C-alpha beads as a LAMMPS data file, in Angstrom:
LAMMPS data file: protein, C-alpha beads

368 atoms
367 bonds

1 atom types
1 bond types

-500.0 500.0 xlo xhi
-500.0 500.0 ylo yhi
-500.0 500.0 zlo zhi

Masses

1 110.0

Atoms # bond

1 1 1 0.000 0.000 0.000
2 1 1 2.905 2.338 0.723
3 1 1 4.121 1.802 -2.827
4 1 1 0.669 2.744 -4.127
5 1 1 0.605 6.039 -2.186
6 1 1 4.178 6.621 -3.237
7 1 1 3.086 6.476 -6.861
8 1 1 0.179 8.832 -6.093
9 1 1 2.570 11.283 -4.406
10 1 1 4.964 11.068 -7.356
11 1 1 2.145 11.838 -9.802
12 1 1 1.123 14.903 -7.777
13 1 1 4.724 16.123 -7.874
14 1 1 4.838 15.648 -11.658
15 1 1 1.621 17.624 -12.071
16 1 1 2.702 20.532 -9.861
17 1 1 6.139 20.707 -11.509
18 1 1 4.641 20.969 -15.000
19 1 1 3.401 24.542 -15.442
20 1 1 1.511 23.685 -18.623
21 1 1 -0.499 21.008 -16.810
22 1 1 -1.326 23.444 -14.004
23 1 1 -2.507 26.017 -16.550
24 1 1 -4.770 23.413 -18.147
25 1 1 -6.114 22.211 -14.785
26 1 1 -6.738 25.582 -13.165
27 1 1 -6.430 28.206 -15.897
28 1 1 -8.981 26.822 -18.350
29 1 1 -11.828 26.417 -15.790
30 1 1 -11.231 29.937 -14.459
31 1 1 -11.199 31.430 -17.968
32 1 1 -14.341 29.539 -18.940
33 1 1 -16.336 30.448 -15.837
34 1 1 -15.423 34.125 -16.235
35 1 1 -16.245 34.168 -19.943
36 1 1 -19.472 32.217 -19.598
37 1 1 -20.494 34.092 -16.462
38 1 1 -20.048 37.565 -17.925
39 1 1 -20.649 36.996 -21.638
40 1 1 -23.686 34.716 -21.538
41 1 1 -26.599 37.039 -20.888
42 1 1 -29.802 37.830 -22.733
43 1 1 -30.253 41.112 -20.898
44 1 1 -30.310 44.367 -22.835
45 1 1 -28.318 47.348 -21.648
46 1 1 -27.777 50.637 -23.481
47 1 1 -28.889 49.293 -26.866
48 1 1 -28.693 51.960 -29.562
49 1 1 -32.046 52.795 -31.125
50 1 1 -33.346 55.465 -33.500
51 1 1 -36.604 57.382 -33.270
52 1 1 -38.813 58.464 -36.165
53 1 1 -41.430 60.734 -34.613
54 1 1 -43.859 61.837 -37.324
55 1 1 -46.151 63.439 -34.740
56 1 1 -43.816 65.308 -32.363
57 1 1 -46.436 65.932 -29.687
58 1 1 -46.498 65.783 -25.895
59 1 1 -47.557 62.117 -25.780
60 1 1 -44.797 60.860 -28.097
61 1 1 -42.252 62.936 -26.168
62 1 1 -43.399 61.310 -22.919
63 1 1 -43.089 57.807 -24.383
64 1 1 -39.638 58.588 -25.835
65 1 1 -38.477 59.932 -22.465
66 1 1 -39.769 56.828 -20.711
67 1 1 -37.919 54.566 -23.169
68 1 1 -34.640 56.509 -22.963
69 1 1 -34.732 56.700 -19.144
70 1 1 -35.368 52.973 -18.717
71 1 1 -31.636 52.150 -18.790
72 1 1 -32.153 49.618 -21.555
73 1 1 -31.935 51.953 -24.553
74 1 1 -29.902 54.897 -25.788
75 1 1 -31.287 57.264 -28.430
76 1 1 -28.609 57.108 -31.123
77 1 1 -30.398 59.133 -33.791
78 1 1 -33.615 60.985 -34.556
79 1 1 -34.770 60.306 -38.090
80 1 1 -36.709 62.643 -40.354
81 1 1 -38.362 60.237 -42.800
82 1 1 -38.961 56.571 -43.564
83 1 1 -36.193 56.437 -46.185
84 1 1 -33.542 56.879 -43.484
85 1 1 -34.475 53.641 -41.720
86 1 1 -32.676 51.399 -44.213
87 1 1 -29.540 53.540 -44.118
88 1 1 -29.323 53.672 -40.330
89 1 1 -29.722 49.900 -40.100
90 1 1 -26.985 49.277 -42.662
91 1 1 -24.525 51.386 -40.669
92 1 1 -24.797 48.696 -37.994
93 1 1 -25.008 51.264 -35.203
94 1 1 -28.717 50.848 -34.488
95 1 1 -30.582 47.701 -33.436
96 1 1 -34.112 49.099 -33.432
97 1 1 -36.150 51.954 -34.896
98 1 1 -39.352 53.164 -33.217
99 1 1 -41.832 54.907 -35.518
100 1 1 -44.675 57.077 -34.182
101 1 1 -47.428 57.627 -36.713
102 1 1 -48.472 61.108 -37.749
103 1 1 -51.053 62.739 -35.436
104 1 1 -50.366 60.223 -32.669
105 1 1 -51.811 62.216 -29.759
106 1 1 -54.829 63.340 -31.782
107 1 1 -55.676 59.760 -32.818
108 1 1 -55.224 58.589 -29.248
109 1 1 -57.631 61.272 -28.074
110 1 1 -60.290 60.892 -30.780
111 1 1 -60.115 57.167 -31.626
112 1 1 -58.848 55.999 -28.200
113 1 1 -56.061 54.120 -29.959
114 1 1 -52.846 54.835 -31.839
115 1 1 -50.060 52.743 -33.327
116 1 1 -46.324 52.545 -32.697
117 1 1 -44.205 50.589 -35.151
118 1 1 -41.198 48.782 -33.692
119 1 1 -38.712 47.827 -36.414
120 1 1 -35.882 45.578 -35.244
121 1 1 -32.667 44.495 -36.953
122 1 1 -33.426 40.774 -37.094
123 1 1 -30.077 39.685 -38.519
124 1 1 -29.635 38.639 -34.894
125 1 1 -33.150 37.292 -34.199
126 1 1 -32.513 36.702 -30.475
127 1 1 -31.481 40.300 -29.830
128 1 1 -34.232 41.624 -32.090
129 1 1 -36.914 39.695 -30.217
130 1 1 -35.534 40.759 -26.835
131 1 1 -35.490 44.424 -27.856
132 1 1 -39.077 44.215 -29.063
133 1 1 -40.295 42.697 -25.782
134 1 1 -38.435 45.321 -23.740
135 1 1 -39.873 48.162 -25.828
136 1 1 -43.424 46.806 -25.874
137 1 1 -43.351 46.303 -22.080
138 1 1 -42.256 49.905 -21.536
139 1 1 -45.092 51.064 -23.798
140 1 1 -47.579 48.850 -21.921
141 1 1 -46.426 50.278 -18.580
142 1 1 -46.911 53.805 -19.928
143 1 1 -50.395 52.819 -21.139
144 1 1 -51.288 51.399 -17.721
145 1 1 -50.134 54.616 -16.023
146 1 1 -52.272 56.881 -18.163
147 1 1 -55.277 54.522 -17.961
148 1 1 -55.276 54.830 -14.164
149 1 1 -56.681 58.346 -14.583
150 1 1 -58.200 58.012 -18.041
151 1 1 -61.712 56.841 -18.929
152 1 1 -62.401 55.212 -21.315
153 1 1 -59.114 53.349 -21.614
154 1 1 -56.619 54.407 -24.241
155 1 1 -55.011 51.701 -26.363
156 1 1 -51.462 52.081 -27.681
157 1 1 -50.794 49.309 -30.187
158 1 1 -47.143 48.301 -30.809
159 1 1 -46.579 46.625 -34.172
160 1 1 -43.377 44.714 -34.874
161 1 1 -41.481 44.486 -38.128
162 1 1 -38.445 42.202 -38.176
163 1 1 -36.254 43.782 -40.845
164 1 1 -34.110 41.418 -43.000
165 1 1 -35.405 38.305 -41.213
166 1 1 -39.210 38.507 -40.988
167 1 1 -39.618 34.885 -39.834
168 1 1 -36.906 35.324 -37.177
169 1 1 -35.005 32.256 -38.393
170 1 1 -32.065 31.390 -36.166
171 1 1 -30.151 30.009 -39.138
172 1 1 -29.686 33.601 -40.405
173 1 1 -27.504 34.113 -37.343
174 1 1 -25.701 30.788 -37.267
175 1 1 -24.548 30.416 -40.867
176 1 1 -22.336 33.565 -40.824
177 1 1 -21.151 32.618 -37.351
178 1 1 -20.323 29.085 -38.456
179 1 1 -18.212 30.406 -41.336
180 1 1 -16.225 32.509 -38.859
181 1 1 -15.668 29.662 -36.395
182 1 1 -14.670 27.101 -39.017
183 1 1 -12.280 29.480 -40.775
184 1 1 -10.611 30.250 -37.446
185 1 1 -10.458 26.534 -36.668
186 1 1 -9.038 25.461 -40.037
187 1 1 -6.711 28.402 -40.606
188 1 1 -5.373 29.510 -37.228
189 1 1 -5.565 26.344 -35.147
190 1 1 -4.590 23.822 -37.812
191 1 1 -1.814 26.044 -39.164
192 1 1 -0.296 26.584 -35.717
193 1 1 -0.416 22.855 -34.945
194 1 1 0.961 21.902 -38.370
195 1 1 3.930 24.276 -38.169
196 1 1 4.632 23.353 -34.534
197 1 1 4.650 19.683 -35.519
198 1 1 7.357 20.443 -38.099
199 1 1 9.400 22.112 -35.349
200 1 1 8.923 19.169 -32.989
201 1 1 10.073 16.709 -35.634
202 1 1 13.025 18.925 -36.583
203 1 1 11.918 19.120 -40.217
204 1 1 11.152 22.869 -40.095
205 1 1 14.846 23.742 -39.721
206 1 1 15.596 21.489 -42.693
207 1 1 12.948 23.237 -44.797
208 1 1 14.185 26.699 -43.798
209 1 1 17.754 25.695 -44.642
210 1 1 16.713 24.690 -48.179
211 1 1 17.585 26.924 -51.185
212 1 1 14.044 28.330 -51.161
213 1 1 13.574 31.554 -49.164
214 1 1 12.050 31.074 -45.688
215 1 1 8.937 33.171 -46.369
216 1 1 8.219 31.042 -49.466
217 1 1 8.501 27.919 -47.345
218 1 1 5.915 29.305 -44.923
219 1 1 3.623 30.424 -47.755
220 1 1 3.828 26.961 -49.307
221 1 1 2.758 25.491 -45.951
222 1 1 -0.319 27.730 -45.598
223 1 1 -1.590 27.867 -49.212
224 1 1 -3.367 24.469 -48.884
225 1 1 -5.266 25.826 -45.856
226 1 1 -6.202 28.942 -47.842
227 1 1 -7.620 26.873 -50.712
228 1 1 -9.372 24.410 -48.394
229 1 1 -10.890 27.282 -46.399
230 1 1 -12.332 28.870 -49.541
231 1 1 -13.818 25.512 -50.546
232 1 1 -15.280 24.990 -47.050
233 1 1 -16.752 28.527 -47.087
234 1 1 -18.382 27.819 -50.444
235 1 1 -19.873 24.569 -49.144
236 1 1 -21.322 26.324 -46.077
237 1 1 -22.766 29.131 -48.216
238 1 1 -24.362 26.665 -50.642
239 1 1 -25.867 24.514 -47.884
240 1 1 -27.060 27.584 -45.980
241 1 1 -28.640 29.112 -49.073
242 1 1 -30.231 26.077 -50.725
243 1 1 -31.042 23.941 -47.678
244 1 1 -31.977 26.606 -45.123
245 1 1 -32.921 29.577 -47.290
246 1 1 -30.279 31.960 -45.935
247 1 1 -30.063 34.801 -48.474
248 1 1 -26.922 36.270 -49.996
249 1 1 -28.243 39.749 -50.754
250 1 1 -24.904 41.518 -51.162
251 1 1 -22.176 41.398 -53.780
252 1 1 -20.769 37.864 -54.032
253 1 1 -17.335 39.069 -55.172
254 1 1 -17.102 41.422 -52.181
255 1 1 -18.139 38.553 -49.884
256 1 1 -15.358 36.297 -51.187
257 1 1 -12.781 39.094 -50.986
258 1 1 -13.718 39.640 -47.329
259 1 1 -13.589 35.888 -46.669
260 1 1 -10.124 35.725 -48.247
261 1 1 -8.991 38.661 -46.102
262 1 1 -10.164 36.916 -42.937
263 1 1 -8.509 33.657 -43.993
264 1 1 -5.200 35.518 -44.385
265 1 1 -5.746 37.090 -40.956
266 1 1 -6.371 33.689 -39.359
267 1 1 -3.394 32.132 -41.152
268 1 1 -1.151 34.943 -39.889
269 1 1 -2.449 34.330 -36.374
270 1 1 -1.706 30.618 -36.691
271 1 1 1.846 31.329 -37.883
272 1 1 2.396 33.709 -34.968
273 1 1 1.216 31.080 -32.472
274 1 1 3.555 28.512 -34.036
275 1 1 6.537 30.845 -33.564
276 1 1 5.837 31.006 -29.832
277 1 1 4.672 27.457 -29.118
278 1 1 7.311 24.757 -28.753
279 1 1 4.943 21.766 -28.868
280 1 1 1.678 20.824 -30.531
281 1 1 0.037 20.569 -27.110
282 1 1 0.856 24.178 -26.275
283 1 1 -0.277 25.345 -29.730
284 1 1 -3.568 23.496 -29.300
285 1 1 -4.244 24.939 -25.834
286 1 1 -3.371 28.486 -26.918
287 1 1 -5.632 28.108 -29.946
288 1 1 -8.539 26.750 -27.905
289 1 1 -8.308 29.269 -25.072
290 1 1 -7.140 32.269 -27.077
291 1 1 -9.037 31.779 -30.332
292 1 1 -11.996 29.432 -30.161
293 1 1 -13.620 30.719 -26.963
294 1 1 -13.309 34.414 -27.951
295 1 1 -14.577 33.600 -31.458
296 1 1 -17.678 31.918 -30.064
297 1 1 -18.369 34.117 -27.031
298 1 1 -16.733 37.493 -27.671
299 1 1 -17.425 38.205 -31.325
300 1 1 -21.123 39.038 -31.232
301 1 1 -21.953 35.618 -32.682
302 1 1 -24.326 34.604 -29.890
303 1 1 -24.227 37.372 -27.278
304 1 1 -24.314 41.150 -27.937
305 1 1 -20.970 42.803 -27.218
306 1 1 -22.558 45.929 -25.755
307 1 1 -24.065 43.823 -22.936
308 1 1 -20.643 42.619 -21.763
309 1 1 -18.445 44.222 -19.072
310 1 1 -15.891 46.753 -20.319
311 1 1 -12.827 44.429 -20.095
312 1 1 -14.584 41.838 -22.272
313 1 1 -15.699 44.550 -24.696
314 1 1 -12.061 45.610 -25.097
315 1 1 -11.054 42.011 -25.845
316 1 1 -13.951 41.730 -28.298
317 1 1 -12.832 44.850 -30.160
318 1 1 -9.302 43.542 -30.719
319 1 1 -10.685 40.204 -31.865
320 1 1 -10.620 39.983 -35.699
321 1 1 -13.608 37.614 -35.618
322 1 1 -15.781 40.464 -34.327
323 1 1 -15.246 42.539 -37.456
324 1 1 -15.533 39.616 -39.857
325 1 1 -18.799 38.565 -38.187
326 1 1 -20.223 42.034 -38.843
327 1 1 -18.956 42.035 -42.431
328 1 1 -20.218 38.596 -43.485
329 1 1 -23.572 39.015 -41.731
330 1 1 -24.218 42.448 -43.232
331 1 1 -23.249 41.406 -46.770
332 1 1 -25.344 38.231 -46.670
333 1 1 -28.414 39.347 -44.729
334 1 1 -28.587 43.123 -45.216
335 1 1 -26.989 43.340 -48.650
336 1 1 -24.584 46.022 -47.423
337 1 1 -21.773 47.225 -49.653
338 1 1 -18.250 48.409 -48.959
339 1 1 -19.522 51.943 -48.319
340 1 1 -21.075 50.660 -45.082
341 1 1 -18.336 48.160 -44.198
342 1 1 -15.145 50.067 -45.039
343 1 1 -14.350 50.741 -41.381
344 1 1 -14.536 47.071 -40.326
345 1 1 -12.579 46.100 -43.457
346 1 1 -9.854 48.662 -42.712
347 1 1 -9.545 47.415 -39.112
348 1 1 -9.293 43.824 -40.336
349 1 1 -6.563 44.811 -42.819
350 1 1 -4.697 46.612 -40.022
351 1 1 -4.894 43.581 -37.720
352 1 1 -3.681 41.347 -40.560
353 1 1 -0.663 43.566 -41.261
354 1 1 0.283 43.625 -37.562
355 1 1 0.044 39.831 -37.352
356 1 1 2.096 39.332 -40.534
357 1 1 4.844 41.704 -39.322
358 1 1 4.914 40.031 -35.886
359 1 1 5.075 36.568 -37.485
360 1 1 7.938 37.548 -39.804
361 1 1 9.836 39.145 -36.926
362 1 1 9.494 36.052 -34.735
363 1 1 10.591 33.703 -37.499
364 1 1 13.674 35.833 -38.072
365 1 1 14.453 35.691 -34.365
366 1 1 14.293 31.891 -34.459
367 1 1 16.655 31.723 -37.435
368 1 1 19.380 33.834 -35.785

Bonds

1 1 1 2
2 1 2 3
3 1 3 4
4 1 4 5
5 1 5 6
6 1 6 7
7 1 7 8
8 1 8 9
9 1 9 10
10 1 10 11
11 1 11 12
12 1 12 13
13 1 13 14
14 1 14 15
15 1 15 16
16 1 16 17
17 1 17 18
18 1 18 19
19 1 19 20
20 1 20 21
21 1 21 22
22 1 22 23
23 1 23 24
24 1 24 25
25 1 25 26
26 1 26 27
27 1 27 28
28 1 28 29
29 1 29 30
30 1 30 31
31 1 31 32
32 1 32 33
33 1 33 34
34 1 34 35
35 1 35 36
36 1 36 37
37 1 37 38
38 1 38 39
39 1 39 40
40 1 40 41
41 1 41 42
42 1 42 43
43 1 43 44
44 1 44 45
45 1 45 46
46 1 46 47
47 1 47 48
48 1 48 49
49 1 49 50
50 1 50 51
51 1 51 52
52 1 52 53
53 1 53 54
54 1 54 55
55 1 55 56
56 1 56 57
57 1 57 58
58 1 58 59
59 1 59 60
60 1 60 61
61 1 61 62
62 1 62 63
63 1 63 64
64 1 64 65
65 1 65 66
66 1 66 67
67 1 67 68
68 1 68 69
69 1 69 70
70 1 70 71
71 1 71 72
72 1 72 73
73 1 73 74
74 1 74 75
75 1 75 76
76 1 76 77
77 1 77 78
78 1 78 79
79 1 79 80
80 1 80 81
81 1 81 82
82 1 82 83
83 1 83 84
84 1 84 85
85 1 85 86
86 1 86 87
87 1 87 88
88 1 88 89
89 1 89 90
90 1 90 91
91 1 91 92
92 1 92 93
93 1 93 94
94 1 94 95
95 1 95 96
96 1 96 97
97 1 97 98
98 1 98 99
99 1 99 100
100 1 100 101
101 1 101 102
102 1 102 103
103 1 103 104
104 1 104 105
105 1 105 106
106 1 106 107
107 1 107 108
108 1 108 109
109 1 109 110
110 1 110 111
111 1 111 112
112 1 112 113
113 1 113 114
114 1 114 115
115 1 115 116
116 1 116 117
117 1 117 118
118 1 118 119
119 1 119 120
120 1 120 121
121 1 121 122
122 1 122 123
123 1 123 124
124 1 124 125
125 1 125 126
126 1 126 127
127 1 127 128
128 1 128 129
129 1 129 130
130 1 130 131
131 1 131 132
132 1 132 133
133 1 133 134
134 1 134 135
135 1 135 136
136 1 136 137
137 1 137 138
138 1 138 139
139 1 139 140
140 1 140 141
141 1 141 142
142 1 142 143
143 1 143 144
144 1 144 145
145 1 145 146
146 1 146 147
147 1 147 148
148 1 148 149
149 1 149 150
150 1 150 151
151 1 151 152
152 1 152 153
153 1 153 154
154 1 154 155
155 1 155 156
156 1 156 157
157 1 157 158
158 1 158 159
159 1 159 160
160 1 160 161
161 1 161 162
162 1 162 163
163 1 163 164
164 1 164 165
165 1 165 166
166 1 166 167
167 1 167 168
168 1 168 169
169 1 169 170
170 1 170 171
171 1 171 172
172 1 172 173
173 1 173 174
174 1 174 175
175 1 175 176
176 1 176 177
177 1 177 178
178 1 178 179
179 1 179 180
180 1 180 181
181 1 181 182
182 1 182 183
183 1 183 184
184 1 184 185
185 1 185 186
186 1 186 187
187 1 187 188
188 1 188 189
189 1 189 190
190 1 190 191
191 1 191 192
192 1 192 193
193 1 193 194
194 1 194 195
195 1 195 196
196 1 196 197
197 1 197 198
198 1 198 199
199 1 199 200
200 1 200 201
201 1 201 202
202 1 202 203
203 1 203 204
204 1 204 205
205 1 205 206
206 1 206 207
207 1 207 208
208 1 208 209
209 1 209 210
210 1 210 211
211 1 211 212
212 1 212 213
213 1 213 214
214 1 214 215
215 1 215 216
216 1 216 217
217 1 217 218
218 1 218 219
219 1 219 220
220 1 220 221
221 1 221 222
222 1 222 223
223 1 223 224
224 1 224 225
225 1 225 226
226 1 226 227
227 1 227 228
228 1 228 229
229 1 229 230
230 1 230 231
231 1 231 232
232 1 232 233
233 1 233 234
234 1 234 235
235 1 235 236
236 1 236 237
237 1 237 238
238 1 238 239
239 1 239 240
240 1 240 241
241 1 241 242
242 1 242 243
243 1 243 244
244 1 244 245
245 1 245 246
246 1 246 247
247 1 247 248
248 1 248 249
249 1 249 250
250 1 250 251
251 1 251 252
252 1 252 253
253 1 253 254
254 1 254 255
255 1 255 256
256 1 256 257
257 1 257 258
258 1 258 259
259 1 259 260
260 1 260 261
261 1 261 262
262 1 262 263
263 1 263 264
264 1 264 265
265 1 265 266
266 1 266 267
267 1 267 268
268 1 268 269
269 1 269 270
270 1 270 271
271 1 271 272
272 1 272 273
273 1 273 274
274 1 274 275
275 1 275 276
276 1 276 277
277 1 277 278
278 1 278 279
279 1 279 280
280 1 280 281
281 1 281 282
282 1 282 283
283 1 283 284
284 1 284 285
285 1 285 286
286 1 286 287
287 1 287 288
288 1 288 289
289 1 289 290
290 1 290 291
291 1 291 292
292 1 292 293
293 1 293 294
294 1 294 295
295 1 295 296
296 1 296 297
297 1 297 298
298 1 298 299
299 1 299 300
300 1 300 301
301 1 301 302
302 1 302 303
303 1 303 304
304 1 304 305
305 1 305 306
306 1 306 307
307 1 307 308
308 1 308 309
309 1 309 310
310 1 310 311
311 1 311 312
312 1 312 313
313 1 313 314
314 1 314 315
315 1 315 316
316 1 316 317
317 1 317 318
318 1 318 319
319 1 319 320
320 1 320 321
321 1 321 322
322 1 322 323
323 1 323 324
324 1 324 325
325 1 325 326
326 1 326 327
327 1 327 328
328 1 328 329
329 1 329 330
330 1 330 331
331 1 331 332
332 1 332 333
333 1 333 334
334 1 334 335
335 1 335 336
336 1 336 337
337 1 337 338
338 1 338 339
339 1 339 340
340 1 340 341
341 1 341 342
342 1 342 343
343 1 343 344
344 1 344 345
345 1 345 346
346 1 346 347
347 1 347 348
348 1 348 349
349 1 349 350
350 1 350 351
351 1 351 352
352 1 352 353
353 1 353 354
354 1 354 355
355 1 355 356
356 1 356 357
357 1 357 358
358 1 358 359
359 1 359 360
360 1 360 361
361 1 361 362
362 1 362 363
363 1 363 364
364 1 364 365
365 1 365 366
366 1 366 367
367 1 367 368
């Protein structure tokens, strides 16, 4: 029995001496509980909305003030006409537009009822539905307050319009998100593991010592992942479109250019990880903890970024998946062009250049 406990003691010593094992045992659960605890929430806080008040009377002003003071919404813009609704949605800054019909107070007084149109950006159907319920509840509370002193009862009727996704299909959200996750998986994770494997086997030094220039060696290693990623993206788009009815309303050439840009970004990230990681195990853990979890939880794929705590929002805004998610979703679902997506594209190009420069620098360091 003493031998048995001796083996147990020895195993504990091995575990506590290996820093990588300790990180896996204690670091991963802590990271996951923090991410899941703070990121997973369906609550709405400070969501940007726009107001189109065609009546501009005391009643509409009271309702607008009640909505803006609720803590759930922030008035991002006041629109002048119906034509501006499409434009403000395509900028991506607004999640909901509230439209008050002309002569709202007069209709409420004479007909005892008036209508409010709630138009949500349903490219994310979960957020769109949540925003509608929050808004309609605020309107119902206002109606109950005025009906306490009003006879006969006044009826304010909220009408919903789910823009871009009228049936609120969840697949409209998941197909763009799936493209992002798979591209990050294939490009960044597989590239980092593949290059680290070459280092472990000692074949990378042999390849870099060949007559071919080092950067050409690296490019030759990642080109297959680039081609495979484009093929995989095409397969997902075809299945999403023909099997699930997900539209591709924007320019197809622009969509593929943006996909190629993100693939290059992910490949650069994978190369950078491989320059730092000494083993495949380390590369895999860094990829899982540093890439996969942020891509799923901190990119706006499932949970709105604006609902997260500030530290997680900062991480989300340096995550290239965040910008690609916006780009691919807006091109496919909204039909947005480069005039609406130039900022996200420019940020993605900037991140890619930084990653490429850092990767080249680290490879040079290893060769010295």
